[in-house]
Structures are given as C-alpha cells and as structure tokens.
C-alpha positions as CSV (number, residue, x, y, z in Angstrom):
1,M,-17.1,26.6,3.4
2,T,-17.2,22.9,4.1
3,G,-14.4,20.5,4.0
4,P,-12.7,17.8,5.8
5,G,-13.3,18.4,9.4
6,S,-15.9,20.7,9.0
7,R,-18.7,18.1,10.4
8,G,-16.2,17.2,13.0
9,D,-14.8,14.1,10.6
10,T,-11.1,13.0,11.2
11,P,-9.2,12.7,7.7
12,P,-8.7,9.2,6.9
13,A,-5.2,8.2,8.2
14,L,-3.0,7.0,5.6
15,D,-0.2,5.0,6.7
16,R,3.1,6.7,6.1
17,E,5.0,3.2,6.0
18,L,2.8,2.0,3.0
19,H,2.4,5.4,1.2
20,H,5.4,5.0,-1.3
21,P,3.9,2.8,-4.1
22,T,6.6,0.0,-4.0
23,R,5.8,-0.6,-0.2
24,L,1.9,-0.6,-1.0
25,A,2.6,-3.2,-3.9
26,L,4.8,-5.1,-2.3
27,A,2.4,-5.3,0.8
28,A,-0.7,-6.0,-1.5
29,Y,1.0,-8.8,-3.0
30,L,2.3,-10.5,0.4
31,S,-1.4,-10.2,1.4
32,A,-2.6,-12.4,-1.0
33,C,0.0,-14.9,-0.1
34,G,1.7,-16.6,2.9
35,E,5.5,-16.5,1.5
36,A,7.4,-15.0,-1.3
37,E,10.7,-15.4,-2.7
38,F,12.9,-12.6,-3.0
39,A,13.6,-12.6,-6.9
40,V,9.3,-12.7,-7.5
41,L,8.8,-10.2,-5.4
42,R,11.5,-7.7,-7.3
43,D,10.1,-8.8,-10.6
44,Y,5.9,-8.6,-9.5
45,C,7.3,-4.7,-8.5
46,Q,9.2,-4.8,-11.2
47,V,12.9,-2.9,-9.3
48,S,16.4,-4.1,-8.7
49,D,17.8,-6.2,-6.2
50,S,19.1,-3.0,-4.2
51,T,15.4,-1.4,-4.1
52,L,13.7,-4.6,-3.0
53,S,16.2,-5.1,-0.5
54,K,15.8,-1.6,1.2
55,T,11.8,-1.3,0.5
56,L,12.1,-4.9,2.8
57,S,14.5,-3.8,5.2
58,A,12.2,-0.9,5.9
59,L,9.0,-2.7,6.3
60,E,10.4,-5.4,8.4
61,K,11.4,-2.7,11.0
62,T,8.0,-1.5,11.5
63,G,7.2,-5.2,12.0
64,Y,4.8,-5.4,8.9
65,V,7.1,-8.0,7.1
66,S,8.7,-10.7,8.6
67,V,11.9,-11.9,6.7
68,R,13.5,-15.5,6.2
69,K,16.7,-16.6,5.0
70,G,17.4,-20.3,3.9
71,Y,19.0,-22.4,1.4
72,L,17.6,-24.1,-1.7
73,G,19.7,-27.0,-2.6
74,K,22.7,-24.7,-2.4
75,R,21.7,-21.5,-3.3
76,P,20.8,-19.0,-0.8
77,R,17.2,-17.8,-1.0
78,T,15.5,-15.0,0.9
79,W,11.4,-15.1,1.4
80,A,9.4,-12.1,3.0
81,S,5.6,-12.4,4.3
82,L,3.3,-10.3,5.5
83,T,2.9,-10.1,9.5
84,F,-0.4,-9.8,11.2
85,T,0.7,-6.0,11.9
86,G,1.3,-5.5,8.7
87,R,-1.8,-6.9,7.6
88,R,-3.6,-5.1,9.7
89,A,-1.8,-1.7,8.4
90,L,-2.8,-2.6,5.0
91,N,-6.5,-3.0,5.8
92,R,-6.5,0.1,7.6
93,H,-4.5,2.1,4.9
94,L,-6.6,0.6,2.2
95,A,-9.5,1.8,3.9
96,A,-8.1,5.0,4.2
97,L,-8.0,5.4,0.5
98,E,-11.2,4.0,-0.3
99,E,-12.4,7.1,1.8
100,I,-10.9,9.5,0.2
101,A,-12.0,8.3,-3.3
102,A,-15.5,8.2,-1.6
103,T,-15.7,11.5,-0.4
104,A,-14.1,13.0,-3.5
105,R,-17.1,10.9,-5.5
106,R,-19.8,12.6,-3.2
107,A,-18.3,15.9,-3.4
108,A,-17.8,16.0,-7.0
109,G,-21.2,14.7,-7.1
110,G,-22.5,17.8,-5.9
111,C,-20.8,20.0,-8.7
112,A,-22.9,21.6,-10.7
113,K,-22.2,21.0,-14.6
114,D,-21.4,24.5,-16.6
115,P,-23.8,25.1,-19.0
116,S,-21.4,26.4,-21.1
117,D,-19.5,23.2,-21.1
118,S,-20.2,21.4,-24.4
119,G,-17.8,18.6,-23.3
120,S,-15.6,19.0,-26.1
C-alpha cells in the first residue's frame, strides 16, 4: 500500500495561521501590494469590520501582518501590510498547496478508467 510517507516523503506543511480562507485571501492580497487600507481589505475579503479586525489581530500576533494607524485628514484610518515573515509563510503555504495538488494529479493519473463507465 502506498501513500504519503511510504517513500520517506514528509507531507507538505500547511501553515495553520493561513489555512483559514479569510486569512489566506488577506495575505495573498497584501502580498501583491505594499500596504492596503482597512476598508479596501474588508471589501476584498467580503467580511464585516469585526471579522477583518479579528483576522488582522490574529495575523499581527503571529508577526505575519503589520498594522499602522493614522489619519487621512481628520478621519482615523488603519493600514495593513504583509511582513517579511508573513510573505515567507505565505510562499511556503502556497508551495504546500501546490504539492498537495500535484500529488493528487499524479495519484489520479495512475487510476485505471472503469470500462463500464460510459461517461454519463
């Protein structure tokens, strides 16, 4: 019987902090820009202010995101950016996802098509 680890392979290491879809979407968005304003991130992730605030706080605690507060005119604003540590973690997480997909494709390539399957 073959499976992960049967050839001495170690399974890909997904990052627990980036596994949640909102955290992953946020990190991916921030990886493409230097810094983004809170409302832009909220709208992109399609979440409430509260959910985004909790997500940013969680990623800030891990050191993956840096949060900066300031004013634009007289209005308070919050900006977030992906740290170097966050960028490395995102790259490793994406590489692990790609490896999982590649392993699945290789495994599916070894499956013999059932002759009774007419494709319907």
